[in-house]
N, CA, C and O atoms as a DFTB+ gen file, in Angstrom:
792 C
 N C O
     1  1      -7.019       7.819     -11.100
     2  2      -6.255       6.937     -10.101
     3  2      -6.944       6.400      -8.654
     4  3      -7.568       7.205      -7.962
     5  1      -6.829       5.319      -8.335
     6  2      -7.255       4.843      -7.026
     7  2      -7.480       5.779      -6.389
     8  3      -6.727       6.750      -6.314
     9  1      -8.810       5.633      -5.680
    10  2      -9.155       6.737      -4.629
    11  2      -8.403       6.639      -3.293
    12  3      -8.374       7.660      -2.607
    13  1      -7.706       5.374      -2.779
    14  2      -7.241       5.303      -1.823
    15  2      -5.524       5.991      -1.929
    16  3      -4.801       6.068      -0.936
    17  1      -5.186       6.349      -3.033
    18  2      -3.970       7.093      -3.214
    19  2      -3.909       8.414      -3.109
    20  3      -4.125       9.152      -4.071
    21  1      -3.591       8.859      -1.867
    22  2      -3.684      10.206      -1.258
    23  2      -2.423      10.678      -0.248
    24  3      -1.729       9.854       0.347
    25  1      -2.280      11.801      -0.171
    26  2      -1.295      12.273       0.891
    27  2      -1.431      11.314       2.029
    28  3      -2.503      10.849       2.416
    29  1      -0.267      11.061       2.525
    30  2      -0.377      10.294       3.867
    31  2      -0.180       9.060       3.715
    32  3       0.279       8.430       4.668
    33  1      -0.467       8.408       2.506
    34  2      -0.499       6.785       2.388
    35  2       0.661       6.490       1.671
    36  3       1.218       7.178       0.815
    37  1       0.968       5.382       2.114
    38  2       2.181       4.518       1.525
    39  2       1.981       4.215       0.050
    40  3       0.914       3.708      -0.297
    41  1       2.836       4.462      -0.765
    42  2       2.744       4.156      -2.178
    43  2       3.218       2.656      -2.474
    44  3       3.999       2.145      -1.671
    45  1       2.841       2.021      -3.441
    46  2       2.819       0.489      -3.475
    47  2       4.362       0.571      -4.074
    48  3       4.753       1.420      -4.875
    49  1       5.176      -0.536      -3.488
    50  2       6.625      -0.695      -3.863
    51  2       6.749      -1.743      -5.011
    52  3       7.102      -2.908      -4.828
    53  1       6.421      -1.198      -6.214
    54  2       6.510      -1.981      -7.326
    55  2       8.102      -2.461      -7.463
    56  3       9.064      -1.905      -6.934
    57  1       8.118      -3.595      -8.284
    58  2       9.233      -3.949      -8.769
    59  2       9.163      -4.114     -10.220
    60  3       8.280      -4.827     -10.696
    61  1       9.969      -3.553     -10.926
    62  2       9.948      -3.374     -12.442
    63  2      11.630      -3.544     -12.800
    64  3      12.547      -3.481     -11.982
    65  1      11.736      -3.776     -14.263
    66  2      12.987      -3.740     -14.811
    67  2      13.514      -2.486     -15.158
    68  3      12.697      -1.785     -15.756
    69  1      14.634      -1.970     -14.971
    70  2      15.158      -0.755     -15.451
    71  2      15.519      -0.696     -16.747
    72  3      15.280      -1.638     -17.503
    73  1      16.098       0.348     -17.130
    74  2      16.694       0.824     -18.609
    75  2      17.717      -0.472     -18.966
    76  3      17.884      -0.756     -20.152
    77  1      18.303      -1.146     -18.058
    78  2      19.436      -1.943     -18.174
    79  2      18.829      -3.458     -18.333
    80  3      19.446      -4.369     -18.885
    81  1      17.241      -3.605     -17.639
    82  2      16.730      -4.973     -17.748
    83  2      16.993      -5.323     -16.336
    84  3      16.574      -6.464     -16.141
    85  1      17.580      -4.747     -15.143
    86  2      17.765      -5.323     -13.977
    87  2      16.678      -4.882     -13.398
    88  3      16.190      -3.780     -13.645
    89  1      16.080      -5.942     -12.349
    90  2      14.804      -5.656     -11.699
    91  2      15.203      -4.781     -10.344
    92  3      16.344      -4.944      -9.911
    93  1      14.455      -4.005      -9.761
    94  2      14.617      -2.628      -9.307
    95  2      13.157      -2.645      -8.532
    96  3      12.079      -2.879      -9.079
    97  1      13.332      -2.392      -7.363
    98  2      11.977      -1.986      -6.363
    99  2      11.906      -0.722      -5.989
   100  3      13.016      -0.319      -5.644
   101  1      10.828       0.316      -5.886
   102  2      11.006       1.486      -5.611
   103  2      11.690       1.827      -4.170
   104  3      12.391       2.826      -4.010
   105  1      11.464       1.075      -3.350
   106  2      11.915       1.411      -2.043
   107  2      13.266       1.428      -2.038
   108  3      13.946       2.255      -1.430
   109  1      13.748       0.380      -2.817
   110  2      15.564       0.336      -3.191
   111  2      15.969       1.603      -3.736
   112  3      16.884       2.266      -3.246
   113  1      15.327       1.935      -4.704
   114  2      15.763       3.317      -5.555
   115  2      15.519       4.320      -4.385
   116  3      16.458       5.029      -4.024
   117  1      14.595       4.390      -3.923
   118  2      14.484       5.706      -2.919
   119  2      15.528       5.660      -1.820
   120  3      16.059       6.752      -1.615
   121  1      15.962       4.622      -1.042
   122  2      16.731       4.207      -0.385
   123  2      16.498       5.333       1.084
   124  3      17.474       5.568       1.797
   125  1      15.617       5.731       1.286
   126  2      15.112       6.532       2.489
   127  2      15.236       8.127       2.133
   128  3      15.084       9.007       2.980
   129  1      15.459       8.307       1.098
   130  2      15.552       9.935       0.701
   131  2      14.048      10.339       0.035
   132  3      13.239       9.506      -0.376
   133  1      13.882      11.612       0.023
   134  2      12.740      11.953      -0.687
   135  2      12.607      11.731      -1.971
   136  3      13.747      11.709      -2.436
   137  1      11.739      11.535      -2.893
   138  2      11.750      11.148      -4.254
   139  2      10.661      11.602      -5.196
   140  3       9.498      11.611      -4.792
   141  1      10.882      11.883      -6.105
   142  2       9.982      12.087      -7.265
   143  2       9.768      11.218      -8.178
   144  3      10.661      10.916      -8.969
   145  1       8.741      10.758      -8.216
   146  2       8.215       9.372      -9.047
   147  2       7.279       9.994     -10.459
   148  3       6.155      10.487     -10.364
   149  1       7.906       9.857     -11.493
   150  2       7.324      10.227     -12.597
   151  2       6.592       9.222     -13.539
   152  3       7.291       8.369     -14.084
   153  1       5.102       9.243     -13.810
   154  2       4.619       7.970     -14.348
   155  2       4.175       8.649     -15.799
   156  3       3.406       9.605     -15.904
   157  1       4.655       8.134     -16.607
   158  2       4.603       8.954     -18.017
   159  2       3.813       7.923     -19.136
   160  3       3.552       6.732     -18.967
   161  1       3.560       8.655     -20.172
   162  2       3.173       7.912     -21.363
   163  2       4.240       6.842     -22.143
   164  3       3.990       5.660     -22.380
   165  1       5.234       7.414     -22.411
   166  2       6.527       6.840     -23.007
   167  2       7.108       7.907     -23.909
   168  3       6.602       8.999     -24.169
   169  1       8.405       7.344     -24.400
   170  2       9.175       8.142     -25.371
   171  2       8.692       8.421     -26.703
   172  3       9.323       9.128     -27.488
   173  1       7.477       7.825     -26.998
   174  2       6.766       8.356     -28.146
   175  2       6.161       9.885     -27.978
   176  3       6.111      10.643     -28.946
   177  1       5.765      10.220     -26.834
   178  2       5.117      11.413     -26.431
   179  2       5.754      12.711     -26.300
   180  3       6.339      13.055     -25.273
   181  1       5.645      13.412     -27.309
   182  2       6.597      14.884     -27.170
   183  2       6.225      15.662     -25.873
   184  3       6.868      16.691     -25.664
   185  1       5.189      15.271     -24.902
   186  2       4.823      16.191     -23.752
   187  2       5.811      15.519     -22.714
   188  3       6.453      16.244     -21.954
   189  1       5.930      14.254     -22.676
   190  2       6.940      13.476     -21.650
   191  2       8.170      13.703     -22.037
   192  3       8.991      13.877     -21.136
   193  1       8.611      13.761     -23.371
   194  2      10.053      14.224     -23.719
   195  2      10.326      15.612     -23.093
   196  3      11.256      15.702     -22.292
   197  1       9.539      16.768     -23.418
   198  2       9.575      17.887     -23.055
   199  2       9.562      17.996     -21.290
   200  3      10.328      18.726     -20.661
   201  1       8.744      17.298     -20.806
   202  2       9.023      17.195     -19.528
   203  2      10.184      16.527     -18.803
   204  3      10.654      16.950     -17.746
   205  1      10.641      15.368     -19.508
   206  2      11.968      14.832     -18.864
   207  2      13.065      15.899     -18.975
   208  3      13.871      16.183     -18.090
   209  1      12.965      16.511     -20.339
   210  2      14.177      17.692     -20.906
   211  2      14.042      18.835     -19.322
   212  3      15.059      18.982     -18.645
   213  1      12.907      19.446     -18.961
   214  2      12.976      20.230     -18.099
   215  2      13.169      19.526     -16.581
   216  3      13.532      20.280     -15.677
   217  1      12.978      18.347     -16.323
   218  2      13.645      17.633     -15.185
   219  2      15.100      17.500     -15.161
   220  3      15.654      17.293     -14.082
   221  1      15.810      17.604     -16.300
   222  2      17.223      17.411     -16.148
   223  2      17.758      18.302     -15.141
   224  3      18.355      17.714     -14.240
   225  1      17.692      19.815     -15.033
   226  2      18.451      20.459     -14.306
   227  2      18.018      20.194     -12.879
   228  3      18.867      20.195     -11.987
   229  1      16.675      19.955     -12.606
   230  2      16.243      19.788     -11.176
   231  2      16.730      18.612     -10.900
   232  3      16.885      18.520      -9.682
   233  1      17.064      17.617     -11.488
   234  2      17.765      16.649     -11.103
   235  2      19.114      16.475     -10.793
   236  3      19.490      15.413     -10.298
   237  1      19.952      17.464     -11.043
   238  2      21.119      17.673     -10.690
   239  2      21.337      18.506      -9.291
   240  3      22.302      18.475      -8.527
   241  1      20.154      19.238      -9.214
   242  2      19.873      19.762      -7.864
   243  2      19.421      18.648      -6.813
   244  3      19.884      18.596      -5.674
   245  1      18.639      17.923      -7.225
   246  2      18.127      16.521      -6.471
   247  2      19.602      15.613      -5.923
   248  3      19.768      15.107      -4.813
   249  1      20.230      15.614      -6.696
   250  2      21.459      14.836      -6.512
   251  2      22.190      15.387      -5.330
   252  3      22.430      14.642      -4.380
   253  1      22.559      16.636      -5.321
   254  2      23.246      17.324      -4.280
   255  2      22.450      17.598      -3.157
   256  3      23.013      17.807      -2.083
   257  1      20.949      17.636      -3.258
   258  2      20.099      17.710      -2.241
   259  2      19.613      16.296      -1.700
   260  3      18.436      16.158      -1.364
   261  1      20.404      15.377      -1.627
   262  2      20.089      13.775      -1.182
   263  2      18.216      13.650      -1.642
   264  3      17.256      13.583      -0.874
   265  1      18.235      13.654      -2.911
   266  2      16.766      13.363      -3.631
   267  2      16.858      12.337      -4.679
   268  3      17.912      12.257      -5.309
   269  1      15.909      11.561      -4.936
   270  2      15.613      10.803      -5.822
   271  2      14.953      10.980      -6.868
   272  3      14.004      11.684      -6.522
   273  1      14.869      10.750      -8.045
   274  2      13.857      10.544      -9.187
   275  2      14.006       9.345      -9.757
   276  3      15.122       8.875      -9.980
   277  1      12.641       8.595     -10.114
   278  2      12.413       7.770     -11.266
   279  2      11.230       7.738     -12.029
   280  3      10.149       8.017     -11.510
   281  1      11.340       7.414     -13.254
   282  2      10.633       7.583     -14.299
   283  2       9.982       6.049     -14.538
   284  3      10.674       5.031     -14.534
   285  1       8.830       6.064     -14.703
   286  2       8.254       4.692     -14.856
   287  2       7.281       5.238     -16.359
   288  3       6.582       6.247     -16.448
   289  1       7.518       4.285     -17.312
   290  2       6.323       4.373     -18.546
   291  2       6.159       2.777     -19.025
   292  3       6.834       1.813     -18.664
   293  1       5.112       2.821     -19.894
   294  2       4.703       1.375     -20.407
   295  2       5.484       1.162     -21.587
   296  3       5.093       0.286     -22.358
   297  1       6.614       1.867     -21.891
   298  2       7.654       1.197     -22.912
   299  2       8.202      -0.146     -22.533
   300  3       8.179      -0.645     -21.408
   301  1       8.633      -0.593     -23.487
   302  2       9.404      -1.829     -23.537
   303  2      10.877      -1.599     -22.954
   304  3      11.230      -0.420     -22.962
   305  1      11.717      -2.445     -22.494
   306  2      13.065      -2.022     -22.020
   307  2      13.924      -1.175     -23.226
   308  3      14.400      -0.058     -23.023
   309  1      14.029      -1.867     -24.441
   310  2      14.586      -1.324     -25.410
   311  2      14.131       0.266     -25.472
   312  3      15.033       1.100     -25.552
   313  1      12.833       0.683     -25.439
   314  2      12.285       1.918     -25.723
   315  2      12.548       2.907     -24.537
   316  3      12.642       4.132     -24.617
   317  1      12.655       2.044     -23.309
   318  2      12.947       2.605     -22.128
   319  2      14.224       3.394     -22.013
   320  3      14.418       4.533     -21.589
   321  1      15.176       2.342     -22.582
   322  2      16.767       2.830     -22.342
   323  2      16.658       4.154     -23.718
   324  3      16.985       5.303     -23.422
   325  1      16.295       3.908     -24.818
   326  2      16.540       4.855     -25.770
   327  2      15.649       6.267     -25.401
   328  3      15.974       7.395     -25.774
   329  1      14.591       5.973     -24.676
   330  2      13.872       7.489     -24.011
   331  2      14.971       7.966     -23.043
   332  3      15.559       9.025     -23.262
   333  1      15.196       7.357     -22.196
   334  2      16.394       7.805     -21.230
   335  2      17.596       8.388     -21.913
   336  3      17.842       9.583     -21.751
   337  1      18.203       7.790     -22.508
   338  2      19.512       8.322     -23.200
   339  2      19.308       9.336     -24.320
   340  3      20.177      10.106     -24.729
   341  1      17.837       9.230     -24.846
   342  2      17.733      10.541     -25.866
   343  2      17.261      11.754     -25.159
   344  3      17.205      12.761     -25.864
   345  1      16.854      11.897     -23.729
   346  2      16.731      13.079     -23.247
   347  2      17.485      13.507     -22.574
   348  3      17.315      14.549     -21.941
   349  1      18.790      12.614     -22.539
   350  2      20.028      12.727     -21.515
   351  2      19.760      12.708     -20.080
   352  3      20.268      13.521     -19.307
   353  1      18.802      11.592     -19.653
   354  2      18.971      11.578     -18.264
   355  2      19.649      10.790     -17.569
   356  3      20.124       9.811     -18.144
   357  1      19.856      10.946     -16.366
   358  2      20.842      10.180     -15.622
   359  2      20.154       9.400     -14.345
   360  3      20.861       8.843     -13.505
   361  1      18.842       9.407     -14.276
   362  2      18.008       8.762     -13.168
   363  2      17.436       7.445     -13.365
   364  3      17.284       7.286     -14.576
   365  1      17.119       6.606     -12.825
   366  2      16.572       5.449     -13.225
   367  2      15.105       5.553     -13.956
   368  3      14.100       6.082     -13.481
   369  1      15.256       4.840     -15.379
   370  2      13.818       4.743     -16.011
   371  2      13.254       2.948     -15.772
   372  3      13.918       1.912     -15.801
   373  1      11.981       3.142     -15.573
   374  2      11.483       1.462     -15.269
   375  2      10.602       1.378     -16.401
   376  3       9.893       2.290     -16.826
   377  1      10.709       0.153     -16.877
   378  2       9.836      -0.429     -17.733
   379  2       8.628      -0.875     -17.026
   380  3       8.652      -1.439     -15.933
   381  1       7.504      -0.581     -17.741
   382  2       6.014      -1.556     -16.921
   383  2       5.380      -1.717     -18.339
   384  3       4.363      -1.064     -18.570
   385  1       5.810      -2.398     -19.151
   386  2       5.364      -3.087     -20.445
   387  2       3.983      -3.937     -20.362
   388  3       3.099      -3.963     -21.219
   389  1       4.009      -4.551     -19.256
   390  2       3.088      -5.348     -18.744
   391  2       1.847      -4.646     -18.277
   392  3       0.748      -5.180     -18.131
   393  1       2.175      -3.267     -18.039
   394  2       0.952      -2.350     -17.410
   395  2       0.460      -2.642     -16.044
   396  3      -0.697      -2.480     -15.654
   397  1       1.401      -3.064     -15.401
   398  2       1.012      -3.754     -13.855
   399  2       0.958      -2.395     -13.179
   400  3      -0.080      -2.233     -12.537
   401  1       1.610      -1.618     -13.164
   402  2       1.330      -0.050     -12.431
   403  2       0.155       0.541     -12.882
   404  3      -0.600       1.019     -12.035
   405  1      -0.151       0.597     -14.112
   406  2      -1.448       1.406     -14.744
   407  2      -2.641       0.642     -14.480
   408  3      -3.621       1.347     -14.242
   409  1      -2.865      -0.821     -14.452
   410  2      -3.799      -1.507     -14.030
   411  2      -3.972      -1.351     -12.458
   412  3      -5.013      -1.004     -11.900
   413  1      -2.832      -1.651     -11.876
   414  2      -3.170      -1.229     -10.227
   415  2      -3.617       0.019      -9.867
   416  3      -4.518       0.209      -9.050
   417  1      -2.901       1.030     -10.561
   418  2      -3.356       2.406     -10.212
   419  2      -4.646       2.821     -10.632
   420  3      -5.247       3.789     -10.166
   421  1      -5.147       1.890     -11.726
   422  2      -6.313       2.437     -12.434
   423  2      -5.979       3.755     -13.115
   424  3      -6.784       4.680     -13.009
   425  1      -4.746       3.927     -13.871
   426  2      -4.618       5.158     -14.654
   427  2      -4.252       4.703     -16.246
   428  3      -3.219       5.105     -16.782
   429  1      -5.263       3.777     -16.970
   430  2      -5.067       3.492     -18.032
   431  2      -5.676       4.692     -18.957
   432  3      -6.837       5.082     -18.837
   433  1      -4.830       5.175     -19.807
   434  2      -5.164       6.524     -20.775
   435  2      -6.200       5.858     -21.750
   436  3      -5.841       5.422     -22.844
   437  1      -7.624       5.792     -21.269
   438  2      -8.447       5.056     -22.389
   439  2      -8.602       5.992     -23.510
   440  3      -9.333       5.535     -24.388
   441  1      -8.165       7.091     -23.731
   442  2      -8.269       8.305     -25.161
   443  2      -7.137       7.472     -25.960
   444  3      -7.245       7.603     -27.179
   445  1      -6.242       6.774     -25.601
   446  2      -5.219       6.458     -26.539
   447  2      -5.074       5.179     -26.806
   448  3      -3.897       4.866     -26.626
   449  1      -5.837       4.134     -27.213
   450  2      -5.965       3.005     -27.651
   451  2      -4.778       2.278     -28.197
   452  3      -4.450       1.120     -27.935
   453  1      -4.122       3.209     -29.074
   454  2      -3.010       2.740     -29.974
   455  2      -2.074       2.430     -29.026
   456  3      -1.756       1.241     -28.987
   457  1      -1.504       3.229     -28.191
   458  2      -0.248       3.095     -27.021
   459  2      -0.907       2.619     -26.090
   460  3      -0.199       1.622     -25.951
   461  1      -1.730       2.492     -25.281
   462  2      -2.283       2.252     -24.002
   463  2      -1.448       2.628     -23.005
   464  3      -1.088       1.748     -22.222
   465  1      -1.030       3.816     -22.844
   466  2      -0.263       4.420     -22.183
   467  2      -0.847       4.549     -20.610
   468  3      -1.921       3.991     -20.386
   469  1      -0.295       5.143     -19.700
   470  2      -0.649       5.340     -18.181
   471  2      -1.065       6.999     -18.605
   472  3      -0.488       7.671     -19.460
   473  1      -2.142       7.401     -17.813
   474  2      -2.488       8.740     -17.742
   475  2      -1.063       9.392     -16.844
   476  3      -0.650       8.868     -15.810
   477  1      -0.537      10.437     -17.388
   478  2       0.669      11.145     -16.817
   479  2       0.665      11.526     -15.431
   480  3      -0.026      12.532     -15.267
   481  1       1.258      11.025     -14.220
   482  2       1.255      11.665     -13.310
   483  2       2.761      11.936     -12.537
   484  3       3.734      11.252     -12.855
   485  1       2.847      12.910     -11.582
   486  2       3.825      13.104     -11.046
   487  2       3.519      13.139      -9.398
   488  3       2.702      13.888      -8.862
   489  1       4.428      12.080      -8.670
   490  2       4.148      11.793      -7.278
   491  2       5.282      12.336      -6.315
   492  3       6.420      11.882      -6.442
   493  1       5.103      12.956      -5.693
   494  2       6.181      13.519      -4.743
   495  2       6.044      12.362      -3.423
   496  3       4.941      12.117      -2.934
   497  1       7.166      11.777      -2.987
   498  2       7.226      10.892      -1.990
   499  2       8.135      11.285      -0.835
   500  3       9.255      11.777      -0.969
   501  1       7.492      10.996       0.376
   502  2       8.411      11.280       1.405
   503  2       9.114      10.263       1.778
   504  3       8.734       9.365       1.027
   505  1      10.092       9.739       2.636
   506  2      10.751       8.398       2.855
   507  2       9.773       7.543       3.245
   508  3       8.646       7.810       3.661
   509  1      10.317       6.454       3.069
   510  2       8.923       5.013       2.947
   511  2       8.100       5.158       2.033
   512  3       6.975       4.724       2.282
   513  1       8.285       5.691       0.900
   514  2       7.373       5.696      -0.090
   515  2       5.908       6.491       0.393
   516  3       4.874       6.101      -0.149
   517  1       5.844       7.362       1.190
   518  2       4.761       7.883       1.890
   519  2       4.370       9.103       0.745
   520  3       5.228       9.890       0.345
   521  1       3.199       9.134       0.362
   522  2       2.760      10.055      -0.697
   523  2       2.745      11.551       0.145
   524  3       2.131      11.629       1.209
   525  1       3.400      12.609      -0.366
   526  2       3.263      14.140      -0.204
   527  2       2.419      14.776      -0.980
   528  3       1.685      15.628      -0.478
   529  1       2.354      14.464      -2.455
   530  2       1.655      15.283      -3.259
   531  2       1.605      14.346      -4.676
   532  3       2.551      13.647      -5.037
   533  1       0.285      14.470      -5.428
   534  2       0.151      13.880      -6.560
   535  2      -0.268      14.907      -7.627
   536  3      -1.083      15.759      -7.271
   537  1       0.153      14.930      -8.793
   538  2      -0.204      15.975      -9.790
   539  2      -0.444      15.008     -11.124
   540  3       0.360      14.252     -11.669
   541  1      -1.861      15.302     -11.468
   542  2      -2.239      14.536     -12.734
   543  2      -2.074      15.323     -13.863
   544  3      -2.815      16.286     -14.061
   545  1      -0.848      14.903     -14.911
   546  2      -0.709      15.561     -15.893
   547  2      -1.211      15.114     -17.361
   548  3      -0.499      15.160     -18.365
   549  1      -2.321      14.749     -17.332
   550  2      -3.079      14.585     -18.982
   551  2      -3.061      15.435     -19.564
   552  3      -2.842      15.289     -20.766
   553  1      -3.269      16.700     -19.052
   554  2      -2.862      18.272     -19.811
   555  2      -1.564      18.419     -19.331
   556  3      -1.131      18.054     -18.238
   557  1      -0.883      19.078     -20.384
   558  2       0.992      19.090     -19.896
   559  2       0.788      20.112     -18.673
   560  3       1.491      19.937     -17.677
   561  1      -0.208      21.255     -18.695
   562  2       0.088      22.293     -17.652
   563  2      -0.556      21.748     -16.284
   564  3      -0.544      22.514     -15.320
   565  1      -1.098      20.513     -16.148
   566  2      -1.130      19.964     -15.085
   567  2      -0.119      19.342     -14.354
   568  3      -0.269      18.919     -13.207
   569  1       1.058      19.274     -15.099
   570  2       2.284      18.559     -14.612
   571  2       3.200      19.568     -13.675
   572  3       3.655      20.555     -14.253
   573  1       3.462      19.421     -12.477
   574  2       4.260      20.225     -11.899
   575  2       5.588      20.942     -12.618
   576  3       6.485      20.431     -13.288
   577  1       5.378      22.214     -12.249
   578  2       6.832      22.991     -12.722
   579  2       7.886      22.422     -11.797
   580  3       7.783      21.756     -10.767
   581  1       8.970      22.898     -12.493
   582  2      10.276      22.636     -11.521
   583  2      10.383      23.492     -10.295
   584  3      11.016      23.065      -9.330
   585  1       9.792      24.708     -10.263
   586  2       9.714      25.354      -8.968
   587  2       8.511      24.474      -7.992
   588  3       8.761      24.063      -6.859
   589  1       7.322      24.311      -8.619
   590  2       6.504      23.553      -7.555
   591  2       7.320      22.378      -7.256
   592  3       7.275      22.138      -6.049
   593  1       8.163      21.429      -8.009
   594  2       8.806      20.635      -7.174
   595  2       9.721      20.902      -6.345
   596  3       9.945      20.250      -5.325
   597  1      10.462      22.108      -6.799
   598  2      11.571      22.474      -5.655
   599  2      10.929      22.617      -4.176
   600  3      11.424      22.190      -3.133
   601  1       9.456      23.463      -4.364
   602  2       8.843      23.750      -2.982
   603  2       8.404      22.461      -2.440
   604  3       8.453      22.476      -1.210
   605  1       7.958      21.262      -2.968
   606  2       7.530      20.130      -2.712
   607  2       8.644      19.364      -1.797
   608  3       8.507      18.777      -0.724
   609  1       9.721      19.568      -2.558
   610  2      11.155      18.936      -1.784
   611  2      11.707      19.451      -0.755
   612  3      12.465      18.847       0.004
   613  1      11.273      20.914      -0.632
   614  2      11.679      21.636       0.617
   615  2      10.774      21.238       1.482
   616  3      11.335      20.959       2.542
   617  1       9.608      21.077       1.531
   618  2       8.691      20.732       2.352
   619  2       8.816      19.352       2.994
   620  3       8.656      19.039       4.174
   621  1       9.093      18.713       2.097
   622  2       9.307      16.879       2.592
   623  2      10.876      17.069       3.328
   624  3      11.150      16.317       4.263
   625  1      11.695      17.903       2.957
   626  2      12.878      17.806       3.466
   627  2      12.862      18.510       4.905
   628  3      13.587      18.098       5.810
   629  1      11.959      19.638       5.068
   630  2      11.794      20.049       6.601
   631  2      11.025      19.109       7.369
   632  3      11.035      19.169       8.598
   633  1      10.244      18.095       6.637
   634  2       9.774      17.300       7.562
   635  2      10.565      15.845       7.893
   636  3      10.400      15.358       9.011
   637  1      11.328      15.233       7.022
   638  2      12.134      14.463       7.381
   639  2      13.679      14.463       7.702
   640  3      14.330      13.503       8.114
   641  1      14.095      15.634       7.451
   642  2      15.407      15.958       8.311
   643  2      15.712      16.332       9.455
   644  3      15.827      17.539       9.668
   645  1      15.906      15.453      10.412
   646  2      15.905      15.893      12.024
   647  2      17.020      17.379      11.794
   648  3      16.865      18.353      12.531
   649  1      17.934      17.372      10.871
   650  2      19.231      18.359      10.884
   651  2      18.992      19.402       9.998
   652  3      19.935      20.074       9.583
   653  1      17.508      19.684       9.557
   654  2      16.886      20.771       8.335
   655  2      17.449      22.082       8.892
   656  3      17.832      22.892       8.047
   657  1      17.562      22.426      10.218
   658  2      17.882      23.550      10.828
   659  2      19.115      23.245      11.613
   660  3      18.958      22.793      12.748
   661  1      20.367      23.441      11.138
   662  2      21.406      22.882      11.850
   663  2      21.681      23.840      13.275
   664  3      22.287      23.561      14.310
   665  1      21.006      25.002      12.875
   666  2      21.270      25.592      14.395
   667  2      20.281      25.402      15.365
   668  3      20.265      26.209      16.294
   669  1      19.457      24.508      15.344
   670  2      18.266      24.561      16.122
   671  2      18.708      24.042      17.341
   672  3      19.491      23.097      17.248
   673  1      18.357      24.480      18.634
   674  2      18.739      23.878      19.816
   675  2      18.710      22.544      20.180
   676  3      17.716      21.832      20.031
   677  1      19.880      22.136      20.705
   678  2      20.154      20.825      20.865
   679  2      20.859      19.949      19.704
   680  3      21.175      18.793      19.989
   681  1      21.088      20.387      18.566
   682  2      21.556      19.816      17.540
   683  2      23.099      19.804      17.942
   684  3      23.779      18.780      17.876
   685  1      23.510      20.848      18.299
   686  2      25.091      20.796      18.403
   687  2      25.590      19.749      19.253
   688  3      26.541      19.021      18.967
   689  1      24.803      19.693      20.476
   690  2      25.039      18.700      21.482
   691  2      24.905      17.396      21.306
   692  3      25.495      16.651      22.088
   693  1      24.147      16.874      20.304
   694  2      23.975      15.600      19.753
   695  2      25.096      15.517      18.903
   696  3      25.580      14.390      18.800
   697  1      25.678      16.508      18.211
   698  2      26.825      16.032      17.326
   699  2      27.878      15.722      18.324
   700  3      28.393      14.604      18.327
   701  1      28.234      16.641      19.175
   702  2      29.391      16.502      20.105
   703  2      29.193      14.942      20.926
   704  3      30.130      14.263      21.344
   705  1      27.989      14.652      21.008
   706  2      27.902      13.371      21.952
   707  2      28.059      12.163      20.790
   708  3      27.853      11.021      21.201
   709  1      28.349      12.300      19.612
   710  2      28.364      11.257      18.830
   711  2      27.171      10.613      18.103
   712  3      27.194       9.638      17.352
   713  1      26.182      11.321      18.465
   714  2      24.813      10.770      18.175
   715  2      24.463      11.189      16.450
   716  3      23.607      12.013      16.128
   717  1      25.215      10.525      15.609
   718  2      25.325      10.753      14.061
   719  2      23.737      10.707      13.601
   720  3      23.219      11.528      12.844
   721  1      23.096       9.623      14.187
   722  2      21.731       9.267      13.481
   723  2      20.843      10.450      13.466
   724  3      19.736      10.344      12.939
   725  1      21.210      11.525      13.974
   726  2      20.315      12.850      13.856
   727  2      20.836      13.502      12.688
   728  3      20.186      14.489      12.342
   729  1      21.759      13.235      12.044
   730  2      22.299      13.991      10.623
   731  2      22.413      13.272       9.586
   732  3      22.752      12.093       9.682
   733  1      22.132      13.897       8.325
   734  2      22.299      13.212       7.030
   735  2      23.669      13.415       6.764
   736  3      24.208      14.367       7.328
   737  1      24.308      12.728       6.039
   738  2      23.872      11.241       5.465
   739  2      24.097      10.171       6.451
   740  3      24.067       8.987       6.117
   741  1      24.331      10.572       7.704
   742  2      24.853       9.494       8.524
   743  2      23.575       8.701       8.879
   744  3      23.579       7.552       8.439
   745  1      22.558       9.044       9.535
   746  2      21.405       8.310       9.588
   747  2      21.281       7.039      10.288
   748  3      22.309       6.363      10.318
   749  1      20.288       6.587      10.833
   750  2      20.317       5.224      11.379
   751  2      20.907       3.890      10.916
   752  3      21.454       3.029      11.605
   753  1      20.601       3.912       9.168
   754  2      21.242       2.795       8.639
   755  2      22.988       3.035       8.684
   756  3      23.746       2.091       8.907
   757  1      23.364       4.124       8.493
   758  2      24.801       4.492       8.250
   759  2      25.463       4.201       9.883
   760  3      26.603       3.773      10.059
   761  1      24.649       4.476      10.820
   762  2      25.106       4.394      12.101
   763  2      25.394       2.682      12.483
   764  3      26.386       2.129      12.959
   765  1      24.229       2.213      12.098
   766  2      24.161       0.617      12.367
   767  2      25.435      -0.314      11.340
   768  3      26.018      -1.336      11.702
   769  1      25.578       0.295      10.226
   770  2      26.668       0.011       9.422
   771  2      28.181       0.129      10.117
   772  3      29.107      -0.683      10.126
   773  1      28.073       1.345      10.644
   774  2      29.520       1.646      11.490
   775  2      29.570       0.496      12.693
   776  3      30.592      -0.161      12.889
   777  1      28.423       0.333      13.435
   778  2      28.439      -0.605      14.374
   779  2      28.775      -2.107      13.960
   780  3      29.217      -2.893      14.798
   781  1      28.556      -2.466      12.670
   782  2      28.892      -3.818      12.183
   783  2      30.459      -3.937      12.110
   784  3      31.032      -4.979      12.426
   785  1      31.146      -2.767      11.660
   786  2      32.698      -2.686      11.196
   787  2      33.033      -3.218      12.719
   788  3      33.669      -4.270      12.779
   789  1      32.708      -2.665      13.791
   790  2      33.694      -2.578      14.760
   791  2      33.882      -4.057      15.397
   792  3      34.709      -4.245      16.289
């Protein structure tokens, strides 16, 4: 992977077609929440399928924990849709059949010239597409376990959620003052939306 891609750096805001053909930007899909980004080989790969199956339960937890997940592969849109439905996933799958991400991040898997996929990676992102951690999954056990991702999401949550410890001094006073921007899911964007309605 490009040497400038490291924790603390902002990840590129790629725009790709999702499994339905709709163009989506990563920032739009993240929507201010922590996000797990899976860069995979594609639906043809048994390792990728097994990883996706393992992420199903975690995704259910992420939904109630206000976190996002996105998978990007070099599959075309039809293959992307079939891969997503085949593993029973409910998060967005993006198609990078033109290999824009693969080339930009310098992660072409040169050992597979038949499929020309990306070297698998999992990237945990803080809000604003800030890289928290990068896992290289060329070997299956280089990919993070569900428990490792839980720990990463906990660390990111503690960092980005002002109300992580709801009993912290001063938070109750902020709530009583109507300062909802300090509380999730209200946040700054939510408070600004309320102001527009007035």
